[in-house]
C-alpha positions as CSV (number, residue, x, y, z in Angstrom):
1,M,0.3,-8.0,-9.4
2,K,-2.6,-8.9,-11.8
3,I,-6.2,-8.4,-10.8
4,I,-8.1,-11.7,-11.0
5,D,-11.5,-10.3,-10.1
6,Q,-12.1,-8.6,-13.4
7,K,-15.9,-8.5,-12.9
8,T,-15.6,-6.1,-9.9
9,L,-13.0,-4.1,-11.6
10,K,-15.3,-3.6,-14.6
11,Q,-18.1,-2.5,-12.2
12,L,-15.8,0.0,-10.6
13,S,-14.8,1.3,-14.1
14,E,-18.4,1.8,-14.9
15,L,-19.1,3.5,-11.6
16,L,-16.1,5.9,-12.0
17,G,-17.5,6.9,-15.4
18,E,-20.9,7.7,-13.9
19,L,-19.4,9.7,-11.1
20,K,-17.6,12.1,-13.4
21,S,-20.9,13.8,-14.1
22,G,-20.9,15.1,-10.5
23,E,-24.6,14.3,-10.1
24,K,-24.0,11.8,-7.3
25,T,-22.8,12.7,-3.8
26,V,-19.7,10.6,-2.8
27,L,-18.7,9.8,0.8
28,I,-15.5,8.3,2.0
29,I,-15.5,6.5,5.4
30,H,-12.1,5.5,6.7
31,D,-10.7,3.8,9.7
32,V,-8.9,6.0,12.3
33,D,-5.4,4.7,12.1
34,G,-2.3,5.0,9.9
35,D,-3.5,2.6,7.2
36,G,-7.1,3.7,7.2
37,T,-6.2,7.4,6.9
38,S,-3.5,6.8,4.4
39,S,-5.7,4.7,2.1
40,A,-8.4,7.3,2.3
41,K,-6.0,10.0,1.4
42,I,-4.8,8.0,-1.6
43,L,-8.4,7.2,-2.6
44,Q,-9.5,10.9,-2.5
45,E,-6.5,12.0,-4.6
46,A,-7.1,9.2,-7.1
47,L,-10.7,10.2,-7.5
48,K,-9.8,13.8,-7.9
49,R,-7.4,13.0,-10.7
50,L,-10.2,11.1,-12.4
51,E,-12.3,14.3,-12.1
52,I,-14.5,12.9,-9.4
53,K,-15.3,15.2,-6.5
54,V,-15.5,13.8,-3.0
55,K,-17.8,16.1,-1.1
56,L,-17.7,14.2,2.2
57,K,-15.3,12.3,4.4
58,F,-16.1,10.5,7.7
59,A,-13.7,9.1,10.2
60,A,-15.1,5.9,11.7
61,Y,-14.3,6.5,15.4
62,D,-17.2,4.2,16.5
63,R,-17.1,1.2,14.2
64,S,-19.5,-0.9,16.3
65,N,-22.3,1.6,15.6
66,L,-21.0,3.0,12.3
67,F,-24.4,2.9,10.6
68,G,-26.5,4.1,13.6
69,D,-29.0,6.9,13.8
70,F,-26.4,9.6,13.3
71,M,-25.1,8.0,10.0
72,K,-28.7,7.4,8.9
73,E,-29.5,11.1,9.3
74,F,-26.1,12.1,7.8
75,L,-26.8,10.0,4.6
76,E,-30.3,11.2,4.2
77,K,-29.6,14.9,4.8
78,R,-26.7,15.1,2.4
79,K,-28.3,12.7,-0.1
80,V,-25.3,10.4,-0.3
81,S,-25.6,7.8,-3.1
82,V,-22.1,6.3,-3.2
83,I,-20.0,5.3,-0.2
84,F,-16.3,4.3,-0.4
85,T,-14.8,2.7,2.8
86,T,-11.2,2.0,3.5
87,D,-9.7,-0.4,6.1
88,I,-13.1,-1.1,7.7
89,N,-14.6,-4.6,7.8
90,I,-18.1,-3.2,7.7
91,F,-19.5,-6.7,7.9
92,S,-18.3,-6.8,11.5
93,T,-20.1,-3.4,12.2
94,N,-23.8,-3.0,12.5
95,Y,-24.0,-3.0,8.7
96,P,-25.8,-6.4,8.5
97,Q,-28.7,-4.9,10.5
98,Q,-28.8,-1.7,8.3
99,K,-28.8,-3.3,4.9
100,E,-32.2,-1.7,4.2
101,L,-30.7,1.7,4.9
102,L,-28.0,1.1,2.3
103,K,-29.8,-1.0,-0.3
104,N,-30.3,1.9,-2.7
105,K,-26.7,3.1,-2.4
106,T,-23.5,1.8,-4.1
107,V,-20.9,0.8,-1.5
108,V,-17.3,0.3,-2.6
109,I,-15.2,-1.5,0.1
110,F,-11.4,-1.6,0.3
111,D,-10.4,-3.9,3.2
112,H,-7.9,-6.5,4.1
113,H,-9.6,-8.1,7.1
114,E,-11.6,-11.3,7.1
115,A,-13.7,-11.4,4.0
116,P,-17.4,-12.1,4.2
117,K,-19.1,-15.2,2.7
118,D,-21.9,-13.3,1.1
119,I,-21.6,-9.9,-0.6
120,E,-24.7,-7.8,-1.4
121,K,-25.4,-6.9,-5.1
122,N,-24.9,-3.2,-4.4
123,V,-21.5,-3.7,-2.9
124,L,-18.2,-3.7,-4.8
125,Y,-15.7,-5.5,-2.6
126,F,-12.0,-5.2,-3.0
127,H,-9.9,-7.6,-0.9
128,P,-6.3,-8.9,-1.3
129,T,-7.4,-12.5,-1.6
130,I,-10.5,-11.9,-3.8
131,T,-9.0,-9.2,-5.9
132,Y,-5.4,-10.5,-6.3
133,G,-5.4,-14.0,-5.0
134,F,-3.0,-12.9,-2.2
135,K,-2.9,-15.6,0.4
136,E,-2.0,-13.4,3.5
137,P,-4.5,-10.5,3.4
138,S,-3.2,-9.2,6.8
139,Q,0.0,-8.4,5.0
140,Y,-1.7,-6.6,2.1
141,C,-2.7,-3.4,3.9
142,T,-5.5,-1.2,2.5
143,S,-3.1,1.6,1.6
144,K,-1.4,-0.8,-0.8
145,L,-4.7,-2.2,-2.0
146,V,-6.2,1.2,-2.9
147,Y,-2.9,2.3,-4.4
148,D,-2.7,-0.8,-6.6
149,V,-6.3,-0.8,-7.8
150,F,-6.4,2.9,-8.7
151,S,-3.0,2.7,-10.4
152,E,-5.0,0.9,-13.0
153,Y,-6.6,4.3,-13.8
154,T,-4.0,7.0,-13.0
155,D,-0.4,7.5,-12.0
156,L,0.0,7.6,-8.2
157,T,3.8,7.3,-7.9
158,D,3.9,10.8,-6.2
159,L,1.9,9.3,-3.4
160,D,4.3,6.5,-2.7
161,W,5.2,8.3,0.5
162,V,1.6,8.0,1.7
163,A,1.3,4.3,0.8
164,S,4.6,3.7,2.5
165,I,3.4,5.3,5.8
166,G,0.3,3.1,5.6
167,M,2.4,0.0,5.1
168,V,4.8,0.5,7.9
169,S,2.0,1.7,10.2
170,D,0.1,-1.5,9.6
171,S,3.3,-3.7,10.2
172,T,3.4,-4.9,6.6
173,Y,6.9,-3.7,5.9
174,P,8.3,-7.2,5.7
175,T,6.1,-7.9,2.7
176,W,6.6,-4.5,1.0
177,K,10.2,-3.8,2.0
178,E,11.2,-3.2,-1.7
179,F,8.5,-0.6,-2.2
180,V,9.1,1.3,1.0
181,D,12.9,1.2,0.6
182,K,12.7,2.5,-2.9
183,T,10.4,5.3,-1.7
184,L,13.0,6.3,0.9
185,T,15.7,6.2,-1.7
186,D,13.7,8.3,-4.1
187,L,13.1,10.8,-1.4
188,G,16.9,10.9,-0.6
189,L,16.4,9.4,2.8
190,P,18.5,6.7,4.4
191,I,17.1,3.2,5.0
192,P,17.2,2.5,8.8
193,K,17.4,-0.8,10.5
194,S,13.8,-0.4,11.7
195,P,11.3,1.1,9.2
196,F,9.7,2.9,12.2
197,D,12.9,5.0,12.5
198,S,12.9,6.6,9.1
199,E,12.2,10.3,8.7
200,L,9.3,9.4,6.5
201,Q,7.6,7.2,9.1
202,R,8.1,10.0,11.6
203,A,5.1,11.6,9.9
204,G,3.1,8.4,10.5
205,I,4.1,8.3,14.2
206,L,3.0,12.0,14.7
207,L,-0.3,11.2,13.0
208,Y,-0.8,8.4,15.5
209,Y,0.0,10.7,18.4
210,G,-2.7,13.1,17.1
211,L,-5.2,10.3,16.8
212,S,-4.5,9.3,20.4
213,M,-5.6,12.7,21.7
214,D,-9.1,14.2,22.1
215,R,-11.6,14.1,19.3
216,A,-10.9,17.7,18.2
217,S,-7.2,17.1,18.0
218,A,-7.7,13.8,16.2
219,D,-9.9,15.5,13.6
220,A,-7.3,18.3,13.2
221,A,-4.5,15.7,12.7
222,I,-6.5,13.9,10.0
223,K,-7.2,17.2,8.3
224,A,-3.6,18.1,8.4
225,Y,-2.5,14.8,7.0
226,F,-5.0,14.9,4.2
227,S,-3.9,18.4,3.1
228,A,-0.2,17.6,3.1
229,K,1.4,17.6,-0.3
230,S,4.6,15.9,0.9
231,Y,6.0,14.1,3.9
232,Q,7.9,17.2,4.9
233,E,4.7,19.2,4.9
234,A,3.0,16.4,6.9
235,L,5.9,16.5,9.4
236,E,5.6,20.2,9.9
237,Q,1.8,20.2,10.3
238,L,1.7,17.3,12.7
239,K,4.5,18.6,14.9
240,P,2.2,19.8,17.7
241,Y,1.2,16.2,18.5
242,Q,4.7,15.2,19.6
243,V,3.5,16.2,23.1
244,V,2.2,12.6,23.4
245,E,5.8,11.4,22.9
246,E,6.9,13.5,25.9
247,E,4.5,11.6,28.1
248,I,5.8,8.3,26.7
249,H,9.4,9.2,27.4
250,Q,8.4,10.4,30.9
251,L,6.9,7.0,31.6
252,L,9.9,5.1,30.2
253,N,12.2,7.1,32.4
254,S,10.2,6.9,35.6
255,W,8.5,3.4,35.6
256,K,11.0,2.0,38.1
257,K,9.8,4.4,40.7
258,I,6.1,3.4,40.4
259,V,6.4,-0.3,39.6
260,E,5.3,-3.1,42.0
261,K,7.2,-6.4,41.9
262,K,5.7,-9.7,42.9
263,G,8.1,-12.6,42.5
264,D,9.7,-12.1,39.1
265,I,6.6,-10.2,37.7
266,Y,6.4,-6.4,37.5
267,F,3.0,-4.7,37.8
268,L,2.7,-1.2,36.5
269,V,-0.6,0.7,36.6
270,V,-0.6,3.7,34.2
271,K,-3.3,6.4,33.9
272,P,-2.2,8.1,30.7
273,K,-3.4,11.5,29.6
274,Y,-3.8,10.2,26.1
275,K,-5.3,7.1,24.6
């Protein structure tokens, strides 16, 4: 798909050239889900191949107060000058109230949620509709957006498995079926009736399980996913988080014993150990 927003693409090209010197500190902030984490993984690897070091990553657990006192101190202490975000509509966070904090920083946003009406001069904004003229942005997940934009600069085909996990996780498989099915075929994996049943997507499911646990476990799951060089490695490293699945199966097998029926409606109160 051809990029129609050539102005922002040119700005990104100029920024990437500047970042190769290593003089500016780069931070990636990503959403804490399959798409947000996958797009950040692709972004970090793409920057690495362009000889740009990402010194810092930040998982946005609290999007409502993303740019609160902690982030202010974080940015100042580490002298961050360039921020990349993936799968976060920062205009719906407390960003509008913190523009003064970020006015001297370059912010590069990759997102497929509702686009803002006004974009600050220090913000490079990549969005399916603005960047590609794509009419259904909800179906153009950020993993695919980052993958496509940075494919303009470097070969990312070995990360098709990461992009595919992001696509299926964000329920955009109907749109990108050809891409995901080709990835499965290239990996020697069968194409199941449901994309969630593939061995590849099993890695994405285990990642979600890890993210549903306590903060330390979620951080560890993200770290494991970022370090994985293949889906097989991701599967192996994320295996401990399948304990969440055990609770799900227990609920599915026992719900009839704890359900309350009123008329033709079933009421079930669940107090899960995990989120």
